[in-house]
C-alpha positions in Angstrom: 0.0 0.0 0.0 1.3 3.4 -0.9 2.0 6.2 1.6 0.4 9.6 1.4 3.8 11.0 0.4 3.8 8.6 -2.6 0.4 9.9 -3.7 1.5 13.5 -3.4 4.6 12.8 -5.5 2.6 11.0 -8.1 0.0 13.8 -8.3 2.7 16.4 -8.8 4.4 14.3 -11.5 1.2 13.9 -13.3 0.5 17.6 -13.1 3.9 18.4 -14.6 3.0 16.1 -17.5 0.1 18.4 -18.3 -2.8 16.4 -16.9 -5.8 18.3 -15.5 -6.8 17.8 -11.9 -9.8 15.8 -13.1 -7.5 13.5 -15.1 -5.3 13.1 -12.0 -8.3 12.1 -10.0 -9.2 9.5 -12.6 -5.6 8.2 -12.8 -5.3 7.8 -9.0 -8.9 6.6 -8.5 -9.6 9.4 -6.1 -12.2 12.2 -5.9 -11.6 15.5 -7.6 -11.3 17.2 -4.2 -8.7 14.7 -3.0 -6.7 15.1 -6.3 -6.8 18.9 -5.8 -5.5 18.5 -2.2 -2.6 16.3 -3.5 -1.5 18.7 -6.2 -1.7 21.7 -3.9 0.3 20.2 -1.0 3.9 19.3 -0.4 5.2 16.0 1.1 6.4 17.9 4.2 3.0 19.5 4.9 0.8 18.0 7.6 -2.5 19.6 6.8 -5.7 17.7 7.3 -5.9 14.9 4.7 -9.2 14.4 2.8 -11.3 11.4 3.6 -11.1 9.1 0.6 -10.3 5.5 -0.3 -7.2 4.8 -2.5 -7.6 1.9 -4.8 -4.8 0.5 -6.9 -5.8 -2.2 -9.4 -2.7 -2.5 -11.5 -2.6 -6.3 -10.8 -5.9 -6.6 -12.7 -5.1 -4.0 -15.4 -1.7 -5.4 -16.3 -2.9 -9.0 -16.8 -5.2 -9.6 -19.8 -6.4 -12.9 -18.4 -7.4 -11.4 -15.0 -8.9 -8.4 -16.7 -11.0 -10.6 -18.9 -12.3 -12.6 -16.0 -13.2 -9.5 -14.1 -15.0 -8.1 -17.2 -17.0 -11.3 -17.7 -18.1 -11.0 -14.0 -19.3 -7.5 -14.7 -21.1 -8.7 -17.8 -22.9 -11.3 -15.7 -23.8 -8.7 -13.2 -25.3 -6.6 -16.0 -27.5 -9.5 -17.1 -28.7 -10.1 -13.5 -29.3 -6.4 -12.9 -31.4 -6.0 -16.1 -33.3 -9.2 -15.4 -34.1 -8.1 -11.8 -35.4 -4.8 -13.1 -37.3 -6.2 -16.1 -35.0 -4.3 -18.5 -33.9 -5.3 -22.0 -30.4 -6.1 -22.9 -28.4 -3.1 -24.1 -27.7 -2.2 -27.7 -24.5 -0.3 -26.6 -22.0 -0.5 -23.8 -20.6 3.0 -23.0 -17.2 2.8 -21.4 -16.0 5.8 -19.5 -12.4 6.8 -20.3 -9.8 6.0 -19.4 -9.9 2.9 -17.2 -13.4 1.9 -18.1 -12.5 1.3 -21.7 -10.8 -2.2 -21.5 -13.6 -3.4 -19.2 -16.3 -2.0 -21.5 -14.6 -3.5 -24.6 -14.7 -7.1 -23.2 -18.2 -6.7 -21.8 -19.6 -5.4 -25.2 -18.2 -8.4 -26.9 -19.7 -10.8 -24.3 -23.1 -9.2 -24.6 -23.0 -8.8 -28.3 -23.4 -5.1 -28.0 -21.8 -2.1 -29.8 -19.1 -0.1 -28.0 -19.2 3.6 -27.2 -16.4 5.5 -25.5 -17.2 8.5 -23.3 -14.7 11.2 -22.5 -16.1 12.3 -19.2 -16.6 15.9 -18.0 -14.2 15.2 -15.1 -11.2 15.0 -17.5 -11.8 18.7 -18.2 -12.1 19.7 -14.5 -10.0 22.3 -12.9 -11.2 24.2 -9.7 -10.6 27.6 -11.3 -12.8 26.6 -14.3 -15.6 24.8 -12.3 -18.3 27.2 -13.4 -17.7 26.6 -17.1 -19.2 23.1 -16.7 -18.0 21.8 -20.1 -20.0 18.7 -21.0 -18.4 15.3 -21.6 -18.5 13.8 -25.1 -18.4 10.5 -27.0 -15.7 9.6 -29.4 -16.7 9.6 -33.1 -14.9 6.4 -34.0 -17.1 4.3 -31.8 -20.9 3.6 -31.7 -23.5 6.3 -32.1 -25.9 6.0 -29.1 -28.9 7.9 -30.6 -32.0 5.8 -30.2 -30.1 3.1 -28.4 -30.4 1.4 -25.0 -27.2 1.9 -23.1 -25.4 0.4 -20.1 -22.6 2.6 -18.7 -19.4 0.9 -17.5 -16.6 2.3 -15.4 -13.8 1.0 -13.2 -14.5 2.9 -9.9 -17.3 5.0 -8.6 -15.9 7.5 -6.1 -18.8 10.0 -5.6 -21.2 9.0 -8.4 -20.8 12.4 -10.2 -19.2 10.9 -13.3 -21.9 8.3 -13.6 -24.7 10.9 -13.2 -23.0 13.2 -15.8 -22.6 10.3 -18.2 -26.3 9.3 -17.9 -27.2 13.0 -18.6 -24.9 13.0 -21.6 -26.5 9.8 -22.9 -30.0 11.3 -22.6 -28.8 14.5 -24.3 -27.6 12.4 -27.3 -31.0 10.6 -27.6 -30.0 7.4 -25.9 -31.9 5.5 -23.1 -29.5 4.7 -20.2 -30.6 1.5 -18.6 -28.1 1.1 -15.7 -24.5 1.5 -14.7 -22.1 -1.1 -13.6 -18.6 -0.6 -12.0 -15.9 -2.8 -10.7 -15.6 -1.0 -7.3 -18.1 1.4 -5.7 -16.6 3.6 -2.9 -19.8 5.5 -2.2 -22.5 2.8 -1.9 -24.6 4.1 -4.8 -27.8 2.1 -5.3 -29.1 4.0 -8.2 -29.2 7.3 -10.1 -32.7 8.5 -10.6 -34.7 5.3 -11.3 -31.7 3.6 -12.9 -29.8 0.9 -11.0 -26.1 1.1 -10.2 -24.3 -2.1 -9.4 -20.7 -3.0 -8.4 -18.7 -6.2 -8.1 -17.2 -4.8 -4.9 -18.5 -2.2 -2.5 -16.0 -0.6 -0.1 -16.3 2.1 2.5 -14.8 3.7 5.6 -16.3 1.9 8.7 -16.9 5.3 10.4 -19.0 6.5 7.5 -21.2 3.4 7.3 -23.7 4.6 9.9 -25.5 2.5 12.5 
């Protein structure tokens, strides 16, 4: 497990490479506010650290075999979720960049669906530009979602904001979002609106779980 100093160093290095704070949050599997804290603090500082859960899944991502098995598990979870909610199978799997792409690619093949790639709004996020609220987008070399039934796929849900924004994007493009499935949910999200959200693994800080 990495130390906080390691995360600060990684965040600073990513910032030097030109990544936005939102992209750093995505790369480190942390919330945008945690990523902002990391890029604005030095290793020597002892300011209050944000409450978040750090997840490193490079063991999965670096192994095609393990990645495939995890993706097939998510595909089965999609089937179960849609059946439980009397929903049809999707026409399109929408994978959220960046880490949702390999998962979505395998899942789309397993479910015989087309593949859409979403560039999320969070990749454009910087605190100084928060009020601009630039929308996410889909990549033109992949499936058009207009008039299609879509299931959204991502690796980790930290706050649920990206999933909600992606559902709104799908609707704005004329698609019908059915559900969202992630590998790991750090927030305990049950649904967004009337659309179910499911995860292979749910994690949380014990203190925040309530009584």
